[in-house]
N, C-alpha and C positions, 0 to 999 in steps of 0.2 A: 504493500500500500504506500502511495506517495505521501510524504510528510514535508510540509513547508518548513524549511529551516528557520524562518522568521518567527515561528510559533514557540521555539524553545531556545534556551540560552546554552552556550557552550560551557560557560563557567558556572558551576553550581556547587562545587565541593569546597568546603572550608578546610584549611590545613589541620592535620592532627597534631596535637602537642607531642613533643619528643623530649620530655624531661626524664632523667636529670642531665641528659647530654646537652640540651639547649636550655638556656635560662628562661624564666617566665617572661621576661621582657622581650626576648627574641621571638618566642612563640606568639606573644601578644601583638607585636609589631607586624608580623607577617599576616596574622589573622585579620587585623584591622585593614591592611592594604587589600587583602582578598575580598573582604566584605564590601569595601568601596568599589572594587572592580566589578563585583557581581551586580551592584546597583547601577554602575555606569553602563554595563552591557545591556541590562534590562531597559534602561532609559533609551539607549541607542536603538534597540529593537522596537520599542514603542514609537519613537520618533519616525523611524523608517516606515512602520506600518501605518501610522497616521498620515504621513505625507502621501503614501500611495492612495489612501482613502480620500484625501483632499483632492488629489489630481483627478481621480475617478469622478468625484462629486462635481467638480468644476466642468469637466468634459460633458458629463451627463446633463448638467444644467444648461450648458450651451446648446446641446442637441435639442433639448426641450424648448428652449427659447427660439431656436430657428424653426422648429416645427410649428410653434405657436404663430410666429410672424408670417410663415408661409401660408398657414391656414387662413389668417386674416386677409392676406392679399388675394386669396382665391374665393373668399366668401362673397355672397351677393351684396352685402352692405357696402363693400368697398367700391361698388360701381354706381351706387345711388348718389354719393356726394363726392365731388372732385376734391374738396378739402380733406375729407376723411381718407380718400384713396391716397392722396399725397403723403399724409401722415403715416399711413400704414406702409407705404412703399419705402419711405425714409427709414422707418423703424426696421423693416426687413433688411434694408441695405446695410444698416449699422450692425445688426446681429451677424450678418455674413462677415463683415470686416472684423468684428470682435471674435468671431469663431476662429479666424486665422491666428489671431494673437493668443487665443486659448491653447491651441496646439503648440505654438512656439513656447508659451509659458510652461506647458506640461513637459516638453522636451528639455527645457533648461532646468526645471526643478529636478528632473530625473538625473541629469548630468552633473549638476552642481551640488545637489543635496543627497539624493538617494544613493547614488553610486559611491561617493566618498564615504558615507556612513557605513555602507556595506563592506567597503574595504577595511574600515576601522574595526568592524565586527570580526573580520577574518583574523585579526591579531589575537582575538580571544581564544581562537582554536589553539594557537601556540602557547598562550598563557595556561590554558586548561591542561595541555599536555605536560607543561613544566610542573604544574601542581600535582598532576597524577604521578609524574616521575618521582617527585618528593615523597608522595604517599607510599610508593613502592619501597623507597629507601628507608622510610620510617618503619615499615613492617619488617624489612630485613634486619635492620639494626635492633629493633625490639626483640625479635626472636633470638638473635645472637646474644643480646644483653641478658635475656632471661635464662638462656642455657648456661652462660657463664655463672650467673648467680646460683643456679641449681647445683652446678658442679662445685662451686665454692662452699656450699652448705654441707656437702657430703664429707664425712669424716675419713673417707677412703684416701689414703696417701700412697697408693701403689704407683709404680712407675708409669703404668698405662694410664692411670687416672690423671696424673700430673701432666703427661704428654697431651692427653685429650683436652685438659683445661687450657693448656698453653695454645693449642690450635684454635680453640674457641675464642680465646682472648685476641689472637691475631685477626681472626675473622671479624670479631666485634670492633676492633680498632679500625680495620679497613672500611667496614660499613659506616662507622661513626665519622670517619674522615670524608667519605663520599657525601653523606647526609649534610654535614656542616658546610661543605663546599657549595652544594646546590642551594641550601637554605640561605647562605650569605649572598649568593648570586641573585636569588629572588628578592631579598631585602634591598638589594641595590637597584634592580631593574624595575620592579613593580611601582615603587613611588615615583621613579623617573617617568614611567609611562603615564601615570596619573597626572603628573605635572604638565606633560606635553599634550594631553588630550584636548584641552581647551584651545591651545594654539592651533591644533589641527582642525577643530570644528568651526572656529570663528569665521574663516572665509566662506564656509557653506551657509552659515546663518546670515552673514552679510549679503551674500549673493541672493539668498531667498528674499530678504527684505527689498533689495533693489529690483528683483524680478516682479514682486507683487506691487511695488510702488509704480513701476512702469505699466504693468497690466491694468491695475485698477485706476491709475491716473488716466491712462489712454481711454479706457472704457467710460469713465466718468465724463471725460472731455467730449467723447463722441455722442453720448446720450444727452449731454447738456445742450447740444445743438438742436435737439428736438423741442426744447423750450425756447420759443422765439417771441420777440416783442413786436408789437405792431407799430408801424410808422404812422405818420400823419395821415396818409391816404387810406390806412386800414389794411394794407397788404402786408404779408409776413416779411419780416426782416431777418437776415441771417446773422445779424450782429450778436455776439456772445452776450448772455445776460450777466450783468455785474454780480459778484458773489452774494452781496446782501439781498439783491432782488431774487437771485436764484434760490437762496435758502427760504425766502418768504414764499416764493412760488411753490416750492416743494411742500412747505408746511400747509399752504392753502389746498394743494391737491390732496394731501393726506387727510385733511379735515373733510374735504368733499367725499373722499372714499369712505371715511368712517360714517358719514351721514347717509350713505346709500342704504336702501331698504335691505339689500342682500347681506349686509354685514351687521345689521342691527339685531339685538337680542330679541327673541320672540318669547 
């Protein structure tokens, strides 16, 4: 069965303490870094998922808007009044233009936000593997450490017992050395990765803000042209409405909509 990798995190395992080989502070510092990374990966996964949903919603809204305006242009009412037909045709023309910018925005969001975050999530595969490697070394060291303790507790002092104890000590020392090396490397690398994550993500967030600013600014500018003021002769004027008049016109239209029978409470 296919499973979407975005639905699960790669990093889920907190490090097992390894005392008395490692100090409480060493175990605590690594556990704290891993917990932060688990939270960061989960946040990145959610951001990627929500961005995909956002892109899909904007594209679907644009499709619905274009279908709506197309239906308006082909309905019988549009041929009764020239003024109404002109408004509908202008509306449809604008939605087509906005539709082009929607697809451009979706592609840019995918390239500048979704893809970089997916690449960042790939790093958590390596981190999870490093944590798993440490867990293996902890298990190996603990088994060896416990065997040494059991042998030390025996009162047998034969040559074979002493030789076996010495072998287990060497095994335990080798396992302890490997574990300490890996643990120290994680303590150095993971905080560094945490410090650099914002530096990596910032350009994507900045790009998203600029993309949305351009898209919504352009769409607002286009639709504002539908609000025209009348000149002295009463014919429509293509002059842009001043901001204060535009806001007032929008408020007036909203009030008119609220006053319609179809939106009143029954």
